[in-house]
C-alpha positions as CSV (number, residue, x, y, z in Angstrom):
1,M,-3.5,12.4,-20.8
2,K,-1.2,14.3,-18.2
3,K,0.9,12.4,-15.9
4,V,1.1,13.2,-12.2
5,V,4.9,13.8,-12.4
6,L,5.7,15.1,-9.1
7,M,9.6,14.6,-9.8
8,L,9.9,13.3,-6.1
9,L,9.1,16.3,-4.3
10,L,8.4,14.7,-0.9
11,A,11.8,12.8,-1.1
12,A,13.6,15.9,-2.2
13,M,12.2,17.8,0.9
14,C,13.1,15.1,3.0
15,L,16.4,15.2,1.5
16,N,17.0,18.9,2.1
17,A,15.7,18.7,5.4
18,V,18.1,15.9,6.6
19,G,21.1,16.5,4.4
20,C,21.3,13.0,2.8
21,G,23.6,11.8,0.1
22,A,26.4,11.6,2.5
23,G,28.6,8.5,2.8
24,S,29.8,7.6,-0.9
25,S,33.4,6.8,-1.5
26,V,33.2,7.2,-5.2
27,E,34.5,10.5,-6.6
28,D,31.6,11.7,-8.9
29,T,33.9,13.9,-11.2
30,N,32.9,13.6,-15.1
31,E,30.9,10.7,-14.2
32,E,26.9,10.7,-13.1
33,K,26.3,11.1,-9.5
34,Y,23.8,8.6,-9.5
35,I,23.3,5.2,-11.0
36,G,21.2,5.5,-14.4
37,E,20.4,9.1,-14.1
38,E,20.8,9.7,-17.8
39,W,17.2,7.8,-18.1
40,S,13.8,9.8,-17.3
41,N,12.1,9.3,-14.0
42,Y,8.6,7.8,-13.5
43,V,6.2,8.2,-10.5
44,F,4.8,4.8,-9.5
45,Y,3.6,5.8,-6.1
46,P,2.1,8.9,-6.6
47,A,1.2,11.6,-3.9
48,S,-1.7,13.7,-4.0
49,I,-1.5,17.1,-6.1
50,E,-3.5,18.3,-2.7
51,G,-0.8,17.1,-0.5
52,F,-1.0,13.2,0.5
53,I,-3.1,10.1,-0.3
54,G,-5.4,8.5,2.4
55,D,-7.9,5.8,1.8
56,T,-8.4,4.9,-1.6
57,M,-11.8,3.8,-3.3
58,P,-10.8,2.2,-6.6
59,F,-13.5,2.1,-9.5
60,Y,-13.2,0.8,-12.8
61,D,-15.4,2.2,-15.7
62,N,-14.7,2.5,-19.1
63,G,-11.2,1.3,-19.5
64,K,-10.1,3.2,-16.6
65,Y,-9.6,2.9,-13.0
66,N,-10.8,6.0,-11.1
67,V,-9.3,5.9,-7.8
68,F,-11.1,8.2,-5.4
69,Y,-9.2,9.0,-2.2
70,L,-9.2,10.8,0.8
71,A,-7.2,14.0,0.1
72,D,-4.8,14.5,2.9
73,Q,-4.1,18.0,2.8
74,R,-2.5,18.6,6.1
75,N,-3.3,22.4,5.8
76,G,-4.8,23.4,8.7
77,K,-8.3,24.6,7.4
78,Q,-11.6,23.6,9.4
79,G,-12.5,20.9,7.2
80,Y,-10.4,17.6,6.3
81,H,-10.3,14.9,4.0
82,P,-12.2,15.8,0.9
83,W,-12.7,13.0,-1.8
84,A,-10.0,13.5,-4.8
85,L,-9.8,11.6,-7.8
86,I,-6.7,10.4,-9.6
87,K,-7.2,8.2,-13.1
88,T,-5.0,5.7,-14.5
89,E,-5.3,2.8,-16.9
90,D,-2.2,0.7,-15.9
91,F,-1.1,1.7,-12.4
92,A,2.3,3.3,-14.0
93,S,1.1,7.0,-15.2
94,F,-1.6,9.0,-13.3
95,D,-4.0,11.7,-14.2
96,D,-4.8,13.6,-10.7
97,K,-7.8,15.6,-10.8
98,G,-7.6,17.0,-7.4
99,V,-10.8,17.5,-5.0
100,V,-13.8,16.6,-6.6
101,I,-16.0,16.2,-3.4
102,N,-15.4,18.7,-0.9
103,Y,-16.2,18.6,3.1
104,G,-18.9,20.4,4.2
105,D,-19.1,24.3,4.4
106,T,-19.5,24.9,8.1
107,V,-18.3,23.2,11.5
108,E,-21.9,22.6,12.1
109,S,-22.1,20.1,8.8
110,Q,-22.3,16.4,9.1
111,D,-19.4,16.0,6.7
112,I,-17.0,18.7,8.0
113,A,-14.7,15.7,7.6
114,L,-15.3,12.8,4.9
115,G,-14.2,9.5,5.2
116,T,-14.1,6.4,2.9
117,G,-16.8,5.4,0.8
118,S,-17.3,3.7,-2.7
119,V,-18.7,4.7,-6.5
120,I,-21.2,2.7,-8.1
121,K,-22.6,3.5,-11.4
122,D,-26.4,2.7,-11.9
123,K,-28.5,1.4,-15.0
124,D,-28.9,4.7,-16.6
125,G,-25.2,5.7,-16.4
126,M,-25.4,8.1,-13.4
127,Y,-22.5,7.9,-11.0
128,H,-23.5,7.5,-7.0
129,A,-20.9,7.9,-4.4
130,F,-21.3,6.9,-0.7
131,Y,-19.0,7.9,1.9
132,T,-18.6,8.9,5.6
133,G,-19.7,12.2,7.0
134,H,-17.6,12.7,10.2
135,N,-18.3,15.4,12.5
136,D,-16.7,15.1,15.9
137,T,-19.2,17.4,18.2
138,Y,-22.0,15.1,16.8
139,S,-23.6,11.7,18.5
140,P,-23.4,10.0,16.0
141,K,-20.4,11.3,15.0
142,E,-20.6,9.3,11.5
143,A,-23.2,9.2,8.9
144,V,-23.7,7.3,5.5
145,M,-24.1,9.9,2.9
146,H,-25.0,10.3,-1.0
147,A,-23.7,12.3,-3.8
148,V,-24.4,11.8,-7.3
149,S,-22.8,13.1,-11.0
150,S,-22.7,12.5,-14.8
151,D,-18.9,12.6,-15.2
152,M,-17.4,11.6,-11.4
153,E,-15.9,15.0,-11.4
154,N,-18.6,17.3,-10.7
155,W,-20.8,16.0,-8.1
156,E,-24.2,16.9,-6.2
157,K,-25.0,15.8,-2.4
158,V,-28.4,14.6,-1.5
159,P,-28.2,15.4,2.0
160,E,-31.6,13.8,2.6
161,D,-30.5,10.4,2.0
162,T,-28.0,10.3,4.9
163,F,-28.7,7.7,7.6
164,T,-26.9,6.7,10.7
165,S,-26.8,3.7,13.0
166,A,-29.5,1.8,14.6
167,G,-30.1,-1.1,16.5
168,N,-27.3,-2.7,18.3
169,Y,-24.4,-0.6,16.3
170,S,-22.1,1.6,17.3
171,K,-23.5,5.5,16.7
172,D,-19.7,6.7,16.3
173,D,-18.2,3.8,14.4
174,F,-20.3,3.6,11.2
175,R,-18.4,4.1,8.2
176,D,-16.5,3.3,4.7
177,P,-19.5,2.1,3.0
178,Y,-19.1,-0.2,0.0
179,V,-21.6,-0.9,-2.5
180,M,-22.4,-3.4,-5.2
181,Y,-25.2,-4.8,-7.1
182,S,-26.1,-8.2,-6.7
183,E,-27.4,-10.2,-9.5
184,E,-28.3,-13.1,-7.2
185,D,-30.9,-10.7,-5.1
186,K,-31.7,-8.4,-7.7
187,C,-30.7,-5.3,-5.3
188,Y,-28.0,-2.9,-4.5
189,L,-26.2,-3.9,-1.2
190,M,-24.1,-1.9,1.3
191,F,-21.3,-3.1,3.5
192,V,-20.6,-0.8,6.3
193,T,-17.8,-1.0,9.3
194,T,-19.6,-0.8,12.6
195,R,-19.4,-2.5,16.0
196,T,-21.3,-4.3,18.3
197,D,-21.1,-5.0,21.8
198,K,-19.1,-8.1,20.6
199,G,-16.6,-6.5,18.7
200,G,-15.9,-5.1,15.1
201,V,-18.2,-6.4,12.6
202,I,-19.4,-5.5,8.9
203,V,-22.9,-5.0,8.4
204,K,-25.2,-5.4,5.3
205,Y,-28.0,-3.2,4.1
206,S,-29.9,-3.5,0.8
207,S,-31.7,-1.2,-1.6
208,N,-33.8,-1.0,-4.9
209,D,-33.1,2.7,-5.5
210,L,-29.6,3.7,-3.8
211,K,-31.6,6.2,-1.6
212,T,-33.5,3.9,1.1
213,W,-31.5,1.5,2.7
214,K,-32.8,-1.9,4.6
215,D,-30.6,-3.3,7.6
216,E,-30.1,-7.1,6.7
217,G,-27.5,-7.5,10.0
218,V,-24.3,-8.6,10.5
219,F,-22.6,-10.0,7.5
220,F,-19.2,-10.7,9.0
221,E,-17.8,-10.7,12.6
222,N,-14.3,-10.2,13.6
223,D,-12.2,-13.5,13.7
224,M,-8.8,-12.1,14.2
225,G,-9.1,-13.1,17.9
226,N,-9.6,-9.3,18.5
227,D,-12.3,-6.7,19.0
228,S,-10.5,-4.5,16.0
229,N,-12.9,-2.8,13.7
230,M,-12.4,-3.9,10.4
231,E,-12.1,-0.9,8.1
232,C,-12.6,0.0,4.4
233,P,-14.3,-3.6,3.5
234,T,-14.6,-4.6,-0.1
235,V,-16.9,-7.3,-1.3
236,L,-16.3,-8.5,-5.1
237,K,-16.6,-11.7,-7.0
238,Y,-13.2,-12.1,-9.2
239,K,-13.6,-15.5,-11.4
240,D,-15.2,-18.0,-9.5
241,K,-14.8,-16.8,-5.9
242,W,-16.0,-14.1,-3.7
243,Y,-13.5,-12.0,-1.9
244,L,-14.1,-10.1,1.4
245,T,-11.2,-7.8,2.3
246,F,-10.6,-5.3,5.0
247,S,-8.1,-3.8,7.5
248,D,-7.5,-4.2,11.0
249,Q,-7.9,-0.8,12.9
250,W,-5.3,-2.5,15.4
251,P,-3.0,-4.2,16.8
252,N,-1.1,-4.9,13.3
253,R,-3.0,-2.4,10.7
254,Q,-2.5,-4.7,7.9
255,V,-5.1,-5.6,4.9
256,H,-6.9,-9.2,5.4
257,Y,-9.1,-11.1,3.1
258,R,-11.1,-13.8,3.0
259,I,-12.6,-16.4,0.4
260,S,-16.0,-17.9,-0.2
261,D,-17.7,-19.6,-3.1
262,S,-20.7,-17.6,-2.2
263,L,-21.8,-13.8,-1.7
264,N,-23.7,-15.4,1.3
265,G,-20.3,-17.0,2.8
266,P,-19.0,-18.3,4.8
267,F,-16.0,-16.5,4.1
268,E,-12.8,-18.3,5.4
269,K,-9.5,-17.2,6.3
270,P,-6.8,-18.7,4.1
271,A,-3.3,-19.8,5.6
272,N,-1.9,-16.5,4.7
273,D,-4.6,-13.8,5.2
274,V,-2.6,-10.5,4.4
275,F,-0.9,-9.2,1.5
276,D,1.9,-7.0,2.7
277,C,3.1,-5.7,6.3
278,N,2.0,-2.2,8.0
279,G,3.7,-0.4,5.3
280,F,0.5,-1.0,3.5
281,Y,-2.9,0.1,4.8
282,A,-6.7,0.6,3.7
283,G,-6.5,-1.6,0.5
284,R,-9.4,-2.0,-1.8
285,L,-10.0,-4.6,-4.3
286,E,-11.1,-3.3,-7.8
287,T,-11.2,-5.4,-11.3
288,D,-11.4,-4.9,-14.7
289,G,-12.8,-8.3,-15.4
290,E,-9.2,-10.0,-16.2
291,N,-6.8,-8.4,-14.0
292,L,-7.4,-7.8,-10.2
293,Y,-5.7,-5.0,-8.2
294,V,-5.3,-4.0,-4.4
295,V,-5.1,0.0,-3.9
296,G,-4.0,1.6,-0.6
297,W,-1.1,3.5,0.7
298,C,2.2,3.8,2.4
299,G,2.2,6.4,5.2
300,T,4.7,9.0,5.7
301,K,6.6,9.2,8.7
302,K,6.2,11.6,11.5
303,N,8.1,14.7,11.2
304,H,9.3,13.0,7.8
305,Q,12.1,11.2,9.8
306,D,13.0,7.8,8.5
307,G,13.6,7.3,12.1
308,D,10.1,7.9,13.3
309,E,6.7,6.1,13.4
310,Y,4.3,5.8,10.4
311,D,1.6,8.7,10.0
312,W,-1.8,8.6,8.5
313,G,-1.8,9.1,4.5
314,G,1.5,9.0,2.3
315,N,1.4,7.7,-1.3
316,M,-0.5,5.4,-3.5
317,V,0.7,1.9,-3.7
318,T,-1.1,-0.9,-6.0
319,H,-0.2,-4.6,-6.1
320,L,-1.8,-6.6,-9.2
321,L,-3.2,-9.7,-7.5
322,K,-2.7,-13.4,-8.8
323,Q,-5.2,-16.1,-8.1
324,N,-4.1,-19.6,-7.5
325,A,-6.4,-22.8,-8.4
326,D,-7.7,-22.8,-4.8
327,G,-8.6,-19.2,-4.7
328,T,-6.0,-17.8,-2.7
329,L,-4.4,-14.4,-4.0
330,N,-0.7,-13.5,-4.4
331,P,0.6,-9.9,-4.7
332,V,2.9,-9.5,-7.7
333,I,4.5,-6.2,-9.1
334,P,2.0,-4.7,-11.8
335,T,2.7,-5.4,-15.4
336,A,3.2,-2.0,-16.4
337,I,5.7,-1.3,-13.9
338,E,7.8,-3.9,-14.4
339,S,7.6,-3.2,-18.4
340,T,8.5,0.3,-18.4
341,M,11.7,0.1,-16.1
342,K,13.7,-2.0,-19.1
343,N,17.1,0.4,-19.2
344,E,19.7,-1.8,-17.2
345,C,21.8,0.2,-15.5
346,T,25.8,-0.7,-14.8
347,L,25.8,-2.1,-11.3
348,S,29.3,-2.5,-9.6
349,P,30.2,-2.6,-6.1
350,V,32.2,0.8,-4.7
351,K,32.4,-0.9,-1.5
352,M,32.4,-4.9,-0.8
353,T,33.5,-6.7,2.5
354,D,37.1,-8.6,1.5
355,T,35.4,-12.0,2.4
356,V,32.7,-11.4,-0.2
357,K,33.5,-13.5,-3.6
358,E,32.0,-11.6,-6.6
359,K,31.8,-13.3,-10.3
360,N,29.4,-12.0,-12.6
361,G,26.9,-10.0,-11.1
362,S,27.0,-12.7,-8.2
363,Y,27.8,-12.3,-4.7
364,T,28.8,-15.0,-2.2
365,F,29.1,-14.1,1.4
366,S,30.9,-16.5,3.8
367,G,29.1,-15.9,7.4
368,N,32.1,-14.0,8.6
369,D,30.7,-11.5,11.0
370,Y,28.9,-8.2,8.9
371,E,29.6,-8.4,5.6
372,T,28.6,-5.9,3.1
373,V,28.1,-5.2,-0.8
374,G,27.8,-1.5,-1.5
375,F,26.5,0.1,-4.7
376,K,26.5,4.2,-5.5
377,N,23.9,6.4,-4.9
378,I,20.5,6.1,-6.3
379,M,17.9,8.7,-7.3
380,G,14.3,8.2,-8.8
381,S,12.7,5.2,-9.8
382,Y,14.4,1.9,-10.1
383,L,13.5,-1.8,-10.3
384,F,16.2,-4.0,-8.6
385,E,16.1,-8.1,-9.1
386,T,18.2,-10.5,-7.4
387,T,17.8,-14.3,-6.5
388,V,19.0,-15.7,-3.3
389,S,20.2,-18.9,-2.4
390,D,22.4,-21.1,-0.1
391,Y,21.5,-19.8,3.3
392,D,20.9,-21.6,6.5
393,E,18.2,-22.0,8.8
394,N,19.4,-19.0,11.0
395,G,20.4,-17.0,8.2
396,M,20.0,-13.2,8.8
397,F,20.6,-11.2,5.3
398,G,19.0,-8.6,3.3
399,I,18.9,-5.3,1.4
400,C,20.1,-2.0,3.1
401,F,19.7,1.6,2.2
402,N,21.5,4.8,3.3
403,T,24.6,3.2,4.3
404,N,27.0,4.7,6.9
405,D,30.8,5.2,6.9
406,E,31.1,1.8,8.4
407,S,28.8,0.5,5.4
408,V,26.1,-0.2,8.0
409,G,22.6,0.5,6.7
410,N,20.6,3.0,8.5
411,L,17.5,1.4,6.8
412,N,17.3,-2.5,6.5
413,I,15.2,-5.2,4.9
414,M,16.0,-8.5,6.6
415,F,15.2,-11.9,5.6
416,N,15.2,-13.7,9.3
417,A,15.5,-17.5,8.8
418,A,15.7,-18.2,12.6
419,T,12.1,-16.6,12.9
420,N,10.8,-17.2,9.5
421,R,9.9,-13.4,9.1
422,I,10.8,-10.9,6.6
423,E,11.6,-7.4,8.7
424,F,12.1,-4.1,8.4
425,Y,14.4,-1.8,10.7
426,N,14.5,1.9,10.4
427,N,17.6,2.0,12.0
428,S,21.3,0.6,11.9
429,D,20.9,-1.5,15.3
430,I,19.2,-4.8,13.7
431,V,20.2,-7.0,16.6
432,Q,19.2,-4.8,19.6
433,T,15.8,-3.4,18.4
434,T,12.4,-4.1,17.4
435,A,11.6,-4.4,13.6
436,Q,9.0,-1.6,12.5
437,S,7.4,-3.9,10.5
438,S,7.3,-7.7,9.9
439,L,5.6,-10.3,7.5
440,D,5.5,-14.2,8.7
441,Y,7.3,-16.0,5.7
442,D,8.4,-19.4,5.8
443,L,12.1,-19.2,4.7
444,S,12.5,-23.1,5.6
445,K,10.4,-24.2,2.9
446,A,11.0,-21.5,0.5
447,G,14.0,-22.4,-1.1
448,K,15.5,-19.7,-3.5
449,L,14.1,-16.3,-3.3
450,N,13.4,-14.6,-6.3
451,I,13.5,-11.0,-5.5
452,K,11.9,-7.6,-7.4
453,V,12.1,-4.6,-5.5
454,V,10.7,-1.3,-6.6
455,I,12.3,2.0,-5.4
456,S,10.4,5.3,-5.9
457,D,9.2,8.4,-4.3
458,G,10.5,7.7,-0.9
459,V,8.7,4.3,-1.0
460,V,10.4,0.8,-1.3
461,V,8.1,-2.4,-2.4
462,M,9.8,-5.8,-2.3
463,Y,7.8,-9.0,-3.9
464,V,9.2,-12.4,-2.8
465,N,8.7,-15.4,-4.8
466,D,5.3,-13.6,-6.4
467,Q,3.9,-14.9,-3.1
468,V,4.1,-11.7,-0.8
469,A,4.7,-8.2,-0.9
470,F,6.7,-6.0,1.9
471,T,6.3,-2.1,1.5
472,T,8.3,0.3,3.5
473,R,8.7,4.0,3.5
474,M,12.5,5.0,3.5
475,Y,12.9,8.7,2.7
476,L,16.5,8.1,2.6
477,S,16.5,5.3,-0.2
478,Q,16.9,8.4,-2.2
479,G,20.3,10.1,-2.8
480,S,22.3,7.8,-1.0
481,Q,24.2,4.3,-1.2
482,W,22.5,1.1,-1.1
483,G,23.7,-2.5,-1.0
484,L,23.4,-5.9,0.4
485,F,24.3,-7.4,3.7
486,S,24.7,-10.5,5.5
487,I,24.9,-10.8,9.3
488,K,27.0,-14.1,10.2
489,S,25.3,-15.8,7.4
490,P,26.6,-17.7,4.3
491,V,24.3,-16.6,1.6
492,T,24.5,-15.9,-2.4
493,F,23.0,-13.3,-4.5
494,T,22.7,-14.0,-8.2
495,D,21.4,-12.4,-11.4
496,T,22.1,-9.1,-9.5
497,K,20.5,-6.3,-11.7
498,L,19.1,-2.7,-11.5
499,Y,16.6,-1.2,-14.3
500,K,15.5,2.6,-14.6
C-alpha cells in the first residue's frame, strides 16, 4: 500500500514563505541541524493529494478504514468539495485515492458543490453513498443525494433518488446525512442536520430500500443553549452504549457527544461533552468493533500565517477513544502513532534560565518571572512526553514553539490553573491577548499531568492524562526552536523525552 508521504509539503511551503528556523543559538557545524534528523519521517496528519482535507466520513470495511472526505482543492474551478478517499488500517500510514465522486458538470447541477454524508454497505455487498448536493443559486440550496458503487472508488450517481426538505425543516440547511441499519427497527435510518423555527435539530428518516425515505420527525434538538446547527452527526453503537456526535457550527466550533442506553434515547450530555478544542472540527465516529475513533480535521490558517484565524479544511486528525465504565469517552493517542515513534532523541537544553534547575531530564522552575528551557530546532514528526507536577493554584506554564531571541515562544500551549483551562496563543503576548483556542480542564483536581504531544505536518496535538486532546495549527512548530516555559509559577517537568 502506498503511503501518502507529503514530506511536510505544506509546512515547507510556509517555512519558505515566512523564513522560519531563525533564532537558534547553536552552531550546526558538524552536527545535525534538527533533532533526530537521522530517522525517517512519517506523516500522521495527512493533507490531501487534492489539496486539503475537509469534513471526513470514515467507514470501516474488510479490515480497513475508508475515510471519505470533502476535498478542499482551492483551485478556483466552478465546482467544489468533491468526495475523495483515503484508506488506512491504523491511522499511522495512508493510501490516498484522490477524488472518487466529483461535483456536477454544470453550474445548474444540484451538486455543483458536494457536502458531507456517509457510506453504508447493503446486504448484497453494494456500497451506497449519501451526500449533500449544494447549489447557492437554488431554492432549496441543499438536497440529499445518492450514489452506488461495487468497490468504493467508482461511483454512479442516482439522481432520481434526490430529495429535499419538507414540512417544518429548513430548505437551505438540510445536509450531512448519516445512514445506518437498525437491527431493532429492521430498516435503514438516516440522520440529517437541519433547522426548525426553534433552532438547530437533527431529524430522522427511515427506508427499507435505500431509495425512498420516510420522515420520522425530530430526533434531537439543540441542548447547548444556543440556536446553532449541529453539523456532521454520527449515531453509532459501541459496546453497550449508543453515541450521538455533532459539531456546533457556532459559536465554539467543537465536536460534542451524547450518550444513551437506547437508539431511541434519551441522549444525555456528559459533564465534559467535547473531545478537543476548536482546532479539531467535524469529527465523525467509526468503529471496527474493538476500537472506536473520532476522525476530523485541523484547519489551515488564513494566508498560511500562524498569527491569523483558522480557515476551513486542512489536515486529517484522528483520536482513539477509550470508553469508561459510565460510558463516557476519552481521546487518547492512536496506538500505531505511539508505537511508530520509538527512536529516542537526545534532548538537552540549548538555552535555560539561570533560575531553572535541571537534573536527569527533569526541570524545576522557581516561579521567578518568565523562565524557559529551550531545545534545538525540530523538523518532521515527533512524540514529546513529560510529567508536570508541583504547580500552584495560579500556575501558568506550558510548551512554547518558534521561540524568539528573548526565548519567548511566538506559539504557546499554556496550562492556566487560575482559570482551569488549557489555552493556545498564536502570539508571544500571552498575558495581554485572548487565547485563540481554549478547553476547560480542572487543574485543581488533576494532580500530576501526564502529557503526550504529537508534532507533525504543521499540526500539534497534545493529550493530557488520557482525558482530553488539544489540537492546534502551528506552521512554525517546524524548523525552529521550542521548549518549556513558566510565568511566575513554580512547576516541575520530569521524565522529559522526545521520540522520532
